[in-house]
Legacy VTK file of the C-alpha trace (Angstrom):
# vtk DataFile Version 3.0
C-alpha trace
ASCII
DATASET POLYDATA
POINTS 66 float
-10.083 -240.755 -245.041
-8.080 -237.621 -244.605
-6.410 -236.258 -241.493
-5.991 -232.669 -241.264
-3.503 -231.195 -238.653
-2.946 -227.653 -237.202
-0.702 -226.360 -234.581
-2.516 -224.139 -232.028
-1.113 -220.959 -230.615
-0.508 -222.607 -227.272
1.664 -225.317 -228.940
-0.723 -228.168 -228.976
-1.594 -229.934 -232.132
-5.108 -230.515 -233.326
-5.852 -233.521 -235.583
-9.147 -234.031 -237.336
-10.669 -236.704 -239.632
-12.755 -234.621 -241.972
-15.011 -237.439 -243.127
-16.195 -237.981 -239.573
-17.682 -234.965 -237.922
-16.582 -234.486 -234.434
-13.544 -236.662 -234.580
-10.798 -234.409 -233.414
-8.230 -234.519 -230.762
-5.295 -232.585 -229.230
-1.762 -233.929 -228.919
1.507 -232.636 -227.312
2.984 -233.122 -230.858
1.830 -233.678 -234.450
2.572 -237.461 -234.237
0.706 -237.884 -230.930
-2.260 -235.984 -232.355
-2.354 -238.213 -235.590
-2.120 -241.440 -233.558
-4.958 -240.388 -231.139
-7.187 -239.289 -233.998
-6.709 -242.565 -235.769
-7.575 -244.452 -232.693
-10.836 -242.336 -232.195
-11.844 -242.637 -235.830
-11.473 -246.372 -235.656
-13.589 -246.432 -232.428
-16.281 -244.338 -234.136
-16.236 -246.458 -237.279
-16.731 -249.632 -235.164
-19.572 -248.210 -233.223
-21.284 -247.101 -236.437
-20.993 -250.648 -237.933
-22.228 -252.115 -234.748
-25.361 -250.005 -234.894
-26.001 -250.326 -238.651
-25.059 -246.768 -239.376
-23.509 -245.460 -242.586
-19.716 -245.228 -242.623
-17.450 -243.244 -244.929
-15.723 -244.920 -247.935
-12.598 -246.761 -246.599
-10.740 -247.057 -249.842
-7.768 -245.132 -248.469
-7.859 -245.023 -244.705
-6.137 -242.180 -243.293
-4.723 -240.546 -246.477
-2.373 -237.805 -246.002
-1.169 -238.729 -242.524
2.379 -238.617 -241.340
LINES 1 67
66 0 1 2 3 4 5 6 7 8 9 10 11 12 13 14 15 16 17 18 19 20 21 22 23 24 25 26 27 28 29 30 31 32 33 34 35 36 37 38 39 40 41 42 43 44 45 46 47 48 49 50 51 52 53 54 55 56 57 58 59 60 61 62 63 64 65
């Protein structure tokens, strides 16, 4: 899965897992945003597994993260 980050005009960082729609979070810095989005992504994946839903390919979890 890939994580994309972007610095907002107000100084906050936005991190998003592109393969999981809606999995995006803000952080005070890039590292915090990445850690928070990883945690959210893992919770979403666990929830999907519990409910028998399809999950993205997990070959490389969180590729491109810092």
